[in-house]
C-alpha positions as CSV (number, residue, x, y, z in Angstrom):
1,M,22.6,0.3,-20.3
2,S,23.2,1.0,-16.6
3,A,20.4,1.2,-14.0
4,Y,20.9,4.9,-13.7
5,D,20.2,5.5,-17.4
6,E,17.1,3.3,-17.2
7,N,15.7,5.2,-14.2
8,E,16.4,8.5,-15.9
9,S,14.7,7.5,-19.1
10,K,11.7,6.1,-17.2
11,F,11.3,9.4,-15.3
12,M,11.5,11.4,-18.5
13,R,9.0,9.1,-20.2
14,K,6.6,9.5,-17.3
15,A,7.1,13.3,-17.3
16,R,6.1,13.4,-21.0
17,E,3.1,11.2,-20.5
18,N,1.9,13.3,-17.5
19,P,3.5,16.7,-17.4
20,F,1.9,17.6,-14.0
21,V,4.0,15.1,-12.1
22,P,7.2,17.3,-12.3
23,V,5.0,20.3,-11.5
24,G,3.7,18.6,-8.4
25,M,7.2,17.6,-7.3
26,A,8.6,21.1,-7.9
27,G,5.7,22.7,-6.0
28,F,6.1,20.2,-3.1
29,F,9.8,20.9,-2.8
30,A,9.3,24.7,-3.1
31,I,6.7,24.7,-0.3
32,V,9.0,22.6,1.9
33,A,11.9,24.9,1.2
34,Y,9.9,28.0,1.9
35,R,8.4,26.7,5.1
36,L,11.8,25.5,6.3
37,F,13.2,29.0,5.6
38,K,10.3,30.6,7.5
39,M,10.8,28.3,10.5
40,K,13.2,30.7,12.2
41,S,10.5,33.4,12.3
42,R,7.7,31.2,13.4
43,G,7.2,33.1,16.7
44,D,5.8,31.1,19.6
45,T,4.2,28.4,17.4
46,K,5.3,24.9,18.4
47,M,7.7,23.1,16.1
48,S,5.3,20.2,15.6
49,I,2.5,22.5,14.6
50,H,4.7,24.3,12.1
51,L,5.9,21.0,10.6
52,I,2.3,19.7,10.4
53,H,1.2,22.8,8.5
54,M,4.2,22.4,6.1
55,R,3.4,18.8,5.4
56,V,-0.3,19.5,4.8
57,A,0.5,22.4,2.4
58,A,3.1,20.4,0.5
59,Q,0.8,17.3,0.2
60,G,-2.1,19.5,-0.8
61,F,-0.1,21.0,-3.7
62,A,1.0,17.5,-4.8
63,V,-2.5,16.1,-4.7
64,G,-3.9,19.1,-6.5
65,A,-1.3,18.7,-9.3
66,M,-2.1,15.0,-9.5
67,T,-5.8,15.8,-9.8
68,V,-5.3,18.3,-12.5
69,G,-3.1,15.8,-14.3
70,V,-5.8,13.1,-14.1
71,V,-8.4,15.5,-15.4
72,Y,-6.1,16.5,-18.3
73,S,-5.4,12.9,-19.1
74,M,-9.1,12.0,-19.1
75,Y,-9.8,15.0,-21.4
76,R,-7.0,13.9,-23.8
77,D,-8.2,10.3,-23.8
78,Y,-12.0,10.7,-23.9
79,I,-12.6,14.0,-25.6
80,Q,-9.7,15.0,-27.8
81,K,-8.8,11.5,-29.3
82,P,-12.3,10.6,-30.2
83,R,-12.7,14.0,-31.9
84,E,-9.5,13.4,-33.9
85,A,-10.6,9.9,-34.9
86,E,-14.0,11.2,-36.0
87,E,-12.4,13.9,-38.1
88,A,-10.0,11.3,-39.7
89,L,-13.0,9.1,-40.6
90,R,-14.8,12.1,-42.1
91,N,-11.8,13.1,-44.2
92,K,-11.4,9.6,-45.8
């Protein structure tokens, strides 16, 4: 198997384990694309200020998606799985 196939399968496996990673990446790129498109109509705002705002918004979305993903993972591991195990023991 080539290195490209290994990387692709690793990404897909990680995306299945934590579905919020692709959402965070998509949001990050969407915000960057939107802000780059809006750059031509920024008015008298300095370029550096515009780029800083773009970076902060994109990073904020990515961190928010990661936080939601961690909360979902903790729910799945500590609340949902013990409930399923308890029900399986009850049904034996």
